[in-house]
N, CA, C and O of each residue as an XYZ file, in Angstrom:
340
protein
N      -7.851    -13.968    -34.866
C      -7.540    -14.407    -33.511
C      -6.022    -14.628    -33.371
O      -5.408    -15.324    -34.180
N      -5.403    -13.993    -32.275
C      -3.979    -14.118    -32.138
C      -3.573    -15.558    -31.858
O      -4.358    -16.353    -31.341
N      -2.302    -15.884    -32.218
C      -1.715    -17.149    -31.961
C      -1.689    -17.410    -30.406
O      -1.101    -16.630    -29.656
N      -2.313    -18.476    -29.969
C      -2.425    -18.809    -28.535
C      -1.029    -18.937    -27.938
O      -0.829    -18.478    -26.814
N      -0.076    -19.513    -28.599
C       1.257    -19.691    -28.088
C       1.901    -18.329    -27.804
O       2.495    -18.106    -26.749
N       1.764    -17.448    -28.762
C       2.310    -16.014    -28.592
C       1.717    -15.394    -27.402
O       2.451    -14.793    -26.618
N       0.369    -15.492    -27.183
C      -0.227    -14.904    -26.060
C       0.236    -15.501    -24.831
O       0.521    -14.749    -23.900
N       0.350    -16.748    -24.700
C       0.859    -17.497    -23.537
C       2.288    -17.027    -23.192
O       2.564    -16.754    -22.024
N       3.167    -16.929    -24.138
C       4.522    -16.455    -23.905
C       4.545    -15.068    -23.396
O       5.283    -14.769    -22.458
N       3.737    -14.169    -23.997
C       3.633    -12.813    -23.523
C       3.211    -12.767    -22.069
O       3.831    -12.033    -21.300
N       2.170    -13.523    -21.633
C       1.744    -13.508    -20.352
C       2.734    -13.989    -19.313
O       2.776    -13.500    -18.184
N       3.568    -15.010    -19.746
C       4.589    -15.561    -18.928
C       5.783    -14.634    -18.753
O       6.294    -14.506    -17.641
N       6.241    -13.986    -19.818
C       7.409    -13.211    -19.823
C       7.228    -11.756    -19.327
O       8.163    -11.195    -18.755
N       6.074    -11.151    -19.528
C       5.813     -9.831    -19.167
C       6.088     -9.492    -17.725
O       6.713     -8.463    -17.468
N       5.643    -10.329    -16.720
C       5.937    -10.034    -15.371
C       7.425    -10.027    -15.027
O       7.847     -9.304    -14.125
N       8.224    -10.825    -15.738
C       9.679    -10.890    -15.502
C      10.327     -9.634    -15.988
O      11.302     -9.183    -15.386
N       9.820     -9.028    -17.082
C      10.478     -7.811    -17.672
C      10.019     -6.575    -16.829
O      10.848     -5.746    -16.456
N       8.724     -6.463    -16.540
C       8.231     -5.308    -15.833
C       8.490     -5.369    -14.368
O       8.712     -4.330    -13.747
N       8.473     -6.609    -13.745
C       8.583     -6.786    -12.306
C       7.174     -6.595    -11.684
O       6.251     -5.987    -12.225
N       7.140     -7.187    -10.492
C       5.848     -7.134     -9.756
C       5.940     -6.200     -8.570
O       6.919     -6.224     -7.824
N       4.943     -5.396     -8.400
C       4.835     -4.477     -7.245
C       4.470     -5.329     -6.033
O       3.630     -6.220     -6.152
N       5.058     -5.091     -4.905
C       4.799     -5.868     -3.730
C       4.626     -4.977     -2.495
O       5.317     -3.968     -2.346
N       3.688     -5.365     -1.605
C       3.660     -4.760     -0.264
C       4.343     -5.842      0.509
O       3.840     -6.956      0.654
N       5.554     -5.474      1.026
C       6.390     -6.365      1.809
C       5.966     -6.442      3.330
O       6.033     -7.490      3.972
N       5.531     -5.266      3.839
C       5.004     -5.245      5.175
C       4.043     -4.029      5.332
O       4.217     -2.999      4.680
N       3.096     -4.172      6.156
C       2.149     -3.082      6.457
C       1.631     -3.362      7.845
O       1.014     -4.400      8.083
N       1.883     -2.413      8.800
C       1.432     -2.672     10.216
C       0.908     -1.381     10.777
O       1.364     -0.291     10.433
N      -0.078     -1.534     11.665
C      -0.678     -0.485     12.392
C      -0.595     -0.881     13.850
O      -1.065     -1.956     14.221
N       0.005     -0.019     14.706
C       0.171     -0.400     16.096
C       0.009      0.841     16.988
O       0.560      1.899     16.684
N      -0.731      0.712     18.064
C      -1.457     -0.497     18.449
C      -2.704     -0.677     17.545
O      -3.146      0.261     16.882
N      -3.224     -1.845     17.543
C      -4.361     -2.088     16.635
C      -5.665     -1.591     17.253
O      -6.654     -1.446     16.535
N      -5.698     -1.342     18.479
C      -6.881     -0.775     19.146
C      -6.499      0.420     20.023
O      -5.619      0.299     20.875
N      -7.134      1.548     19.831
C      -6.859      2.740     20.703
C      -8.126      3.382     21.063
O      -9.156      3.048     20.478
N      -8.134      4.317     22.021
C      -9.265      5.120     22.339
C      -9.172      6.427     21.557
O      -8.068      6.829     21.192
N     -10.257      7.086     21.293
C     -10.265      8.356     20.573
C      -9.258      9.291     21.153
O      -9.184      9.443     22.373
N      -8.424      9.969     20.255
C      -7.418     10.936     20.780
C      -6.066     10.310     21.037
O      -5.085     11.033     21.210
N      -5.977      8.967     21.071
C      -4.667      8.321     21.219
C      -3.993      8.220     19.826
O      -4.642      8.301     18.783
N      -2.679      8.042     19.873
C      -1.904      8.005     18.631
C      -1.644      6.609     18.184
O      -1.404      5.724     19.006
N      -1.687      6.380     16.844
C      -1.417      5.096     16.231
C      -0.289      5.316     15.256
O      -0.213      6.381     14.644
N       0.613      4.321     15.083
C       1.741      4.391     14.117
C       1.410      3.455     13.036
O       1.035      2.313     13.299
N       1.539      3.916     11.737
C       1.345      3.130     10.539
C       2.765      3.008      9.868
O       3.408      4.008      9.551
N       3.203      1.759      9.677
C       4.473      1.481      9.039
C       4.288      0.684      7.740
O       3.431     -0.199      7.718
N       5.048      0.944      6.638
C       4.931      0.108      5.483
C       6.252      0.038      4.794
O       7.129      0.885      4.968
N       6.379     -1.061      3.957
C       7.511     -1.257      3.138
C       7.018     -1.920      1.867
O       6.440     -3.007      1.907
N       7.248     -1.265      0.743
C       6.843     -1.779     -0.595
C       8.065     -1.858     -1.583
O       9.136     -1.326     -1.291
N       7.890     -2.474     -2.648
C       8.873     -2.486     -3.688
C       8.260     -2.592     -5.087
O       7.211     -3.217     -5.246
N       8.893     -1.995     -6.107
C       8.454     -2.109     -7.431
C       7.196     -1.171     -7.817
O       6.507     -1.367     -8.818
N       7.010     -0.237     -6.989
C       5.843      0.695     -7.230
C       6.276      1.956     -8.019
O       5.421      2.692     -8.511
N       7.599      2.207     -8.140
C       8.042      3.420     -8.834
C       7.421      4.699     -8.284
O       7.059      5.586     -9.057
N       7.300      4.804     -7.031
C       6.751      6.028     -6.358
C       5.287      6.142     -6.439
O       4.762      7.231     -6.204
N       4.568      5.093     -6.758
C       3.158      5.177     -6.884
C       2.501      4.403     -5.746
O       1.824      3.397     -5.955
N       2.732      4.923     -4.506
C       2.138      4.270     -3.336
C       1.228      5.214     -2.592
O       1.584      6.367     -2.349
N       0.076      4.742     -2.234
C      -0.922      5.571     -1.574
C      -1.316      4.943     -0.202
O      -1.582      3.744     -0.112
N      -1.343      5.748      0.809
C      -1.869      5.322      2.110
C      -3.156      6.101      2.340
O      -3.141      7.312      2.558
N      -4.283      5.368      2.286
C      -5.589      6.000      2.476
C      -6.075      5.662      3.825
O      -5.635      4.696      4.450
N      -7.021      6.489      4.293
C      -7.751      6.158      5.588
C      -9.221      6.537      5.351
O      -9.598      7.437      4.601
N      -9.979      5.754      6.068
C     -11.459      6.001      6.036
C     -11.898      6.053      7.473
O     -11.907      5.034      8.163
N     -12.293      7.328      7.971
C     -12.408      8.556      7.238
C     -11.054      9.115      6.936
O     -10.048      8.735      7.537
N     -11.043     10.042      5.975
C      -9.757     10.621      5.534
C      -9.133     11.423      6.660
O      -9.805     12.214      7.323
N      -7.801     11.205      6.878
C      -7.074     11.881      7.908
C      -5.914     12.675      7.236
O      -5.357     12.274      6.214
N      -5.594     13.811      7.873
C      -4.420     14.605      7.390
C      -3.194     13.721      7.483
O      -2.992     13.040      8.488
N      -2.383     13.726      6.453
C      -1.172     12.837      6.421
C      -1.352     11.656      5.541
O      -0.360     11.011      5.201
N      -2.573     11.316      5.138
C      -2.819     10.199      4.239
C      -2.618     10.709      2.754
O      -2.501     11.909      2.507
N      -2.589      9.815      1.867
C      -2.352     10.208      0.406
C      -1.099      9.541     -0.069
O      -0.669      8.522      0.473
N      -0.478     10.159     -1.150
C       0.737      9.567     -1.734
C       1.819      9.627     -0.692
O       2.013     10.621      0.007
N       2.546      8.458     -0.619
C       3.633      8.252      0.360
C       4.854      7.568     -0.391
O       4.678      6.984     -1.460
N       6.042      7.659      0.187
C       7.224      6.979     -0.405
C       7.027      5.421     -0.260
O       6.153      4.945      0.464
N       7.893      4.674     -0.995
C       7.791      3.206     -0.926
C       7.983      2.618      0.430
O       7.493      1.518      0.686
N       8.686      3.305      1.338
C       8.930      2.876      2.667
C       8.701      4.049      3.607
O       9.077      5.177      3.289
N       8.112      3.810      4.717
C       7.988      4.887      5.692
C       7.055      4.541      6.883
O       6.673      3.394      7.114
N       6.727      5.615      7.606
C       5.805      5.503      8.770
C       5.176      6.882      8.984
O       5.761      7.917      8.666
N       4.010      6.854      9.513
C       3.282      8.071      9.910
C       2.512      7.776     11.131
O       2.077      6.653     11.388
N       2.349      8.856     11.905
C       1.549      8.829     13.144
C       0.223      9.552     12.911
O       0.181     10.612     12.287
N      -0.849      8.965     13.420
C      -2.176      9.500     13.314
C      -2.869      9.558     14.669
O      -2.559      8.755     15.549
N      -3.776     10.469     14.852
C      -4.553     10.525     16.071
C      -6.025     10.533     15.688
O      -6.661     11.587     15.696
N      -6.552      9.411     15.363
C      -7.968      9.314     14.914
C      -8.967      9.704     16.049
O      -8.725      9.418     17.221
N     -10.063     10.344     15.677
C     -11.153     10.652     16.648
C     -12.198      9.572     16.607
O     -13.080      9.592     17.466
N     -12.183      8.656     15.714
C     -13.212      7.642     15.567
C     -12.594      6.376     14.934
O     -11.415      6.377     14.577
N     -13.361      5.335     14.800
C     -12.884      4.087     14.197
C     -12.350      4.497     12.758
O     -13.017      5.226     12.025
N     -11.164      4.010     12.411
C     -10.509      4.380     11.188
C      -9.852      3.142     10.516
O      -9.211      2.326     11.178
N     -10.026      3.040      9.256
C      -9.409      1.923      8.478
C      -8.284      2.524      7.684
O      -8.479      3.563      7.054
N      -7.123      1.925      7.682
C      -5.998      2.330      6.843
C      -5.773      1.318      5.728
O      -5.813      0.104      5.931
N      -5.533      1.875      4.536
C      -5.459      1.062      3.313
C      -4.198      1.460      2.565
O      -4.000      2.635      2.255
N      -3.358      0.498      2.280
C      -2.127      0.773      1.496
C      -2.310      0.204      0.104
O      -2.602     -0.979     -0.071
N      -2.125      1.098     -0.918
C      -2.276      0.684     -2.295
C      -0.981      1.012     -3.039
O      -0.874      0.747     -4.236
């Protein structure tokens, strides 16, 4: 069994060395639209090293891997959920 003190130190120090990924802002405006209207999705992240994904349910063209900061316009035909990972 590993030394508990060594495990504790590793757990406390690792986030400082690696850094923490953050979603600093994520907004969809307007929040309610009628089918065929356009919505703007804006995001700002840090610490992701290019590993940011904007998903939509149902899947829309333009979703997928995105830069750490940006915006996209979508015209959903039905209720849609946007998810930033």
